[in-house]
C-alpha positions in Angstrom: -23.5 0.1 -2.0 -21.4 -0.8 -5.0 -21.5 -4.2 -6.6 -18.6 -6.5 -5.8 -17.7 -8.5 -8.9 -15.6 -11.5 -9.5 -12.6 -11.5 -11.7 -14.4 -13.6 -14.2 -16.9 -10.8 -14.5 -14.1 -8.3 -15.2 -13.1 -10.4 -18.2 -16.7 -10.7 -19.4 -17.2 -6.9 -19.2 -14.2 -6.5 -21.5 -15.8 -9.0 -23.9 -18.8 -6.8 -24.0 -21.3 -9.3 -22.7 -24.5 -7.8 -21.2 -24.4 -10.1 -18.2 -23.2 -7.4 -15.8 -26.4 -5.4 -15.8 -28.4 -8.1 -14.2 -25.8 -9.1 -11.5 -26.8 -8.6 -7.9 -24.5 -7.1 -5.3 -22.3 -9.2 -3.0 -20.9 -11.6 -5.7 -17.5 -12.8 -4.4 -14.4 -12.0 -6.3 -11.5 -14.5 -6.0 -8.3 -12.6 -5.2 -4.9 -13.8 -6.6 -3.4 -13.1 -3.2 -4.8 -11.8 0.1 -4.1 -8.2 0.9 -4.5 -5.7 3.8 -6.1 -2.2 3.8 -5.7 0.6 6.4 -8.7 2.8 7.1 -7.9 6.2 8.6 -11.5 6.9 9.5 -12.4 3.8 11.4 -8.8 3.0 12.6 -9.3 -0.5 11.2 -7.0 -2.9 9.3 -9.0 -5.3 7.1 -7.8 -8.4 5.3 -9.4 -9.5 2.1 -8.7 -13.2 1.2 -8.5 -15.4 -1.8 -12.1 -16.6 -1.5 -13.6 -13.1 -1.6 -14.1 -13.0 2.1 -12.9 -10.2 4.5 -12.1 -9.9 8.1 -11.2 -7.0 10.4 -7.8 -7.9 11.9 -7.6 -4.7 13.9 -10.7 -2.9 15.0 -10.7 0.8 15.6 -12.8 0.2 18.7 -9.8 -1.6 20.4 -7.9 1.7 20.5 -4.9 0.0 19.0 -4.4 2.4 16.1 -4.8 6.2 15.7 -5.3 7.3 12.1 -3.4 4.4 10.5 -2.0 5.2 7.1 1.0 3.4 5.7 1.3 -0.4 5.9 4.0 -2.8 4.9 4.5 -6.6 5.2 7.7 -8.5 6.1 7.4 -12.2 6.3 4.9 -13.2 9.1 4.5 -9.6 10.4 2.9 -6.5 9.1 3.6 -2.9 10.2 1.2 0.0 10.4 2.1 3.7 11.1 -0.1 5.8 13.3 -0.2 9.3 11.9 -2.1 10.5 14.9 -5.0 12.9 15.1 -6.7 15.1 17.7 -8.1 14.3 20.1 -5.7 11.8 21.8 -4.5 9.1 22.5 -1.3 10.9 21.8 0.6 7.8 22.9 -0.4 6.2 19.6 0.7 9.2 17.5 4.0 9.1 15.5 4.5 5.4 16.1 4.9 2.3 13.9 3.0 -0.8 15.3 4.0 -4.4 14.5 1.5 -7.2 14.3 1.4 -10.9 13.6 -0.3 -12.2 10.4 -3.6 -12.5 12.4 -3.4 -9.0 13.9 -2.0 -9.7 17.3 0.2 -6.8 18.5 3.9 -7.5 18.9 5.5 -5.3 21.5 4.3 -1.8 22.3 5.1 -0.1 18.9 8.2 1.6 17.6 8.5 5.3 18.4 9.4 7.7 15.6 10.2 11.3 15.8 7.4 13.0 17.8 6.8 15.5 15.0 7.0 12.9 12.2 3.3 12.2 11.8 4.2 9.1 9.7 2.2 8.6 6.6 3.7 6.5 3.8 5.6 3.3 4.4 7.6 0.9 2.3 10.1 -2.0 2.7 13.5 -1.1 1.3 15.9 -3.4 -0.6 17.9 -3.7 2.7 14.9 -5.1 4.5 14.3 -2.0 6.6 11.1 0.1 6.8 11.1 3.6 5.3 8.5 6.1 6.7 7.9 9.7 5.6 6.1 12.6 7.2 3.4 14.9 5.9 4.3 17.4 8.6 8.0 17.9 8.2 9.0 16.1 5.0 11.3 14.0 7.1 12.2 10.4 6.2 13.1 7.7 8.8 14.6 4.2 8.4 13.3 1.7 10.9 14.8 -1.7 11.8 11.8 -4.0 11.7 13.1 -6.2 14.4 14.6 -3.8 17.0 12.5 -0.8 16.1 15.5 1.4 16.1 14.6 4.5 14.0 17.2 6.6 12.2 16.3 9.9 10.6 18.0 9.7 7.2 16.4 13.0 5.9 15.5 15.7 8.4 13.2 17.5 6.0 12.8 21.3 6.1 14.3 21.7 2.6 17.8 20.3 3.4 20.0 19.3 0.5 17.9 21.3 -2.0 14.7 19.3 -1.5 11.5 21.4 -1.1 10.4 22.5 2.4 7.1 21.4 3.8 4.0 23.4 2.9 1.5 23.1 5.7 -2.2 22.7 5.0 -2.1 22.9 1.3 -5.0 21.7 -0.9 -8.6 21.1 -0.1 -7.9 18.0 2.0 -5.5 19.8 4.3 -2.7 17.4 3.2 0.9 18.6 3.4 3.8 17.3 1.4 5.3 13.8 1.5 2.9 11.0 1.1 3.3 7.6 -0.6 6.6 5.9 -1.0 8.1 3.2 -3.4 11.4 1.7 -4.4 12.1 0.8 -7.9 11.7 -2.8 -9.0 14.3 -5.3 -8.0 17.1 -5.6 -10.5 16.3 -2.3 -12.1 18.3 0.9 -12.3 15.9 2.4 -9.7 16.0 -0.6 -7.3 17.9 1.4 -4.6 16.2 4.7 -5.1 13.4 5.8 -2.8 10.6 7.6 -4.6 8.4 10.0 -2.6 5.1 11.5 -3.7 5.1 15.2 -2.8 1.4 16.2 -2.7 1.8 19.9 -2.2 4.4 20.6 -5.0 3.0 18.0 -7.5 6.4 16.3 -7.7 7.9 12.9 -7.3 11.1 13.2 -5.4 14.1 10.8 -5.2 16.3 9.9 -2.3 19.1 7.3 -1.6 18.7 4.7 1.1 21.1 6.9 3.1 18.8 9.9 2.8 20.7 11.9 0.2 18.4 14.0 -1.9 18.8 12.9 -5.6 16.5 15.6 -7.1 13.0 15.7 -8.6 12.0 12.7 -10.8 8.7 14.0 -12.1 7.5 17.6 -12.1 4.7 17.7 -14.7 1.4 16.0 -15.4 0.7 15.5 -11.7 -2.2 16.9 -9.6 -2.0 15.9 -5.9 0.2 12.8 -6.2 -0.4 10.5 -3.3 0.3 6.8 -3.9 3.0 5.0 -5.9 3.6 1.6 -7.4 5.9 0.1 -10.1 4.8 -2.4 -12.6 6.8 -5.3 -14.1 8.3 -3.0 -16.8 9.5 -0.4 -14.3 6.7 2.1 -15.1 5.7 4.2 -12.2 1.9 4.4 -11.4 0.8 7.5 -9.5 -2.6 8.2 -7.9 -3.7 11.8 -8.0 -6.1 13.3 -5.5 -6.8 16.4 -7.5 -6.5 19.8 -5.7 -8.6 21.3 -8.5 -11.7 19.1 -8.6 -12.8 15.6 -7.6 -13.6 15.0 -11.3 -9.9 15.2 -12.0 -8.8 12.4 -9.7 -6.8 9.9 -11.7 -4.1 7.2 -11.9 -1.3 8.2 -14.2 1.7 6.3 -15.6 5.3 7.3 -16.2 8.1 5.5 -17.9 11.2 4.2 -15.9 12.9 7.5 -17.0 10.1 9.6 -15.6 8.5 10.7 -18.9 4.7 10.9 -18.9 3.2 7.9 -20.6 -0.5 8.1 -20.2 -3.5 8.6 -17.9 -4.5 5.1 -17.1 -7.9 5.9 -15.5 -9.7 9.0 -14.3 -12.9 10.3 -12.8 -15.7 10.2 -14.2 -14.5 7.6 -16.8 -13.7 5.1 -14.1 -14.8 4.4 -10.5 -12.1 6.6 -8.9 -12.8 8.9 -5.9 -9.9 10.1 -3.7 -7.4 7.4 -4.9 -4.4 6.9 -2.6 -2.9 3.4 -2.2 -1.9 1.2 -5.1 -1.0 -2.6 -5.1 -0.4 -4.9 -8.0 -2.5 -8.0 -7.1 -0.9 -9.8 -10.2 1.3 -8.5 -13.0 -1.9 -7.3 -14.8 -4.3 -6.4 -12.0 -4.0 -3.2 -10.1 -5.8 -2.5 -6.8 -6.6 1.1 -6.0 -7.7 2.3 -2.5 -10.3 5.0 -2.9 -10.5 7.2 0.2 -13.8 8.7 -0.9 -12.8 12.2 0.2 -16.2 13.7 -0.4 -17.7 11.3 2.1 -20.8 10.7 0.0 -20.7 7.0 0.7 -18.4 4.3 1.8 -14.8 4.0 0.7 -13.8 1.0 -1.5 -11.0 -0.8 -3.4 -11.3 -0.9 -7.2 -9.5 -3.5 -9.3 -8.4 -2.7 -12.8 -7.5 -5.3 -15.3 -4.6 -4.3 -17.5 -3.5 -5.3 -21.0 0.0 -4.4 -22.3 1.1 -3.4 -25.7 4.9 -3.8 -25.3 5.4 -2.0 -22.0 2.4 0.4 -22.3 -0.6 -0.6 -20.1 -4.3 -0.1 -20.9 -7.1 -0.6 -18.4 -9.6 -3.0 -20.1 -11.9 -3.8 -17.2 -12.6 -2.9 -13.6 -14.6 -4.1 -10.6 -15.2 -2.9 -7.1 -13.7 -5.7 -4.9 -13.9 -4.3 -1.4 -16.9 -2.5 0.1 -17.8 -1.5 3.6 -14.8 0.7 4.2 -14.9 4.3 5.3 -11.4 5.7 4.5 -9.2 3.1 2.9 -5.8 4.6 2.6 -2.9 2.2 1.7 -2.6 -1.4 0.7 -0.1 -4.2 1.3 0.1 -8.0 0.7 -1.2 -10.0 3.7 1.4 -11.4 6.0 2.1 -15.1 5.9 1.7 -16.9 9.3 4.6 -18.7 10.8 4.9 -22.3 9.6 3.5 -24.9 12.0 5.9 -26.8 14.2 7.2 -30.2 13.1 5.7 -31.7 16.3 2.2 -31.2 15.0 2.1 -34.7 13.5 -1.2 -36.2 12.6 -3.0 -33.0 11.9 -3.8 -33.2 8.2 -1.5 -31.7 5.6 0.3 -29.4 8.1 1.5 -32.4 10.1 2.3 -34.3 6.9 4.5 -31.6 5.5 6.1 -30.9 8.8 7.0 -34.6 9.1 8.5 -34.6 5.5 10.6 -31.6 6.3 11.7 -33.1 9.6 12.6 -36.4 8.0 14.5 -34.6 5.2 16.6 -32.7 7.8 17.4 -36.0 9.5 18.5 -37.6 6.2 20.7 -34.7 5.4 22.3 -34.8 8.8 23.0 -38.6 8.5 24.4 -38.3 5.0 26.8 -35.5 6.2 27.9 -37.6 9.2 26.5 -35.2 11.8 
């Protein structure tokens, strides 16, 4: 099992101190913010918290999920898509499930197109969920409250976009995979970017589903996960179709030009990288699906340093062990605030009382 290191140890490794060699496994790493990881092998969703602890919010043994892949958070809920696998339960295939921050199911799941096999998921600038398909290249927009799903792009090569290529690559993946919108306030804020695994392309769509053309067509090898940094650079995980030794995370400018290979295998601890999440502006989490199944899957944390807007990985640490097939990452959902009637229960009651008193004062001052 890989050693789990603290962020302070990442900094020490950069400074070149020899302390790392003597560290035992299991050292906790303090996260900047809790996050969630889907596991498409065990059908789990696991939460990693700010104290280095972890808890399984949804267990595969409960039968709640079927090959979970994409995950997204909106307020006090998180959403997981069920790509579906054989054998059944088919009832869990092609659905998006909603959960509270603690993993309690909300409703019976939102149905998507029966052929969708949803994979990637992202929250759009309009607050809706966007889900894509590795089977048909379709894209759906889902209202996170009502569950109403609208197919905004039907796939199949419409509008000049590439048609799906079934069972391409050694991992039997098809086309569309990870999704991302450009950073808020940027020129790409309302553009949906889609990783096209089979054609080694990053595609672009509007929120209405109009195909806007290819964004990146070179320097990719099995693009899978996407994430933007604070400068609008696009980070792309590559699960190489040539050799495991070519797995990588590559970086492209806001205009789509190749900037650099951030990390690759074997020069970094990368093995089947899929999901990406910026834990902070300078720390990048990478979910390694461990496609060769030579050991457990894991999440690797890379510490970044910037020269202008160009990032360099200056340290890394394995921060999540004990996973089988980690796929995508999302910030943990925030529980609903406690009711104001919970007075006398520590800080929750104190803050609830302050908020309640403030509302009363405002009402009185306004003459309500």
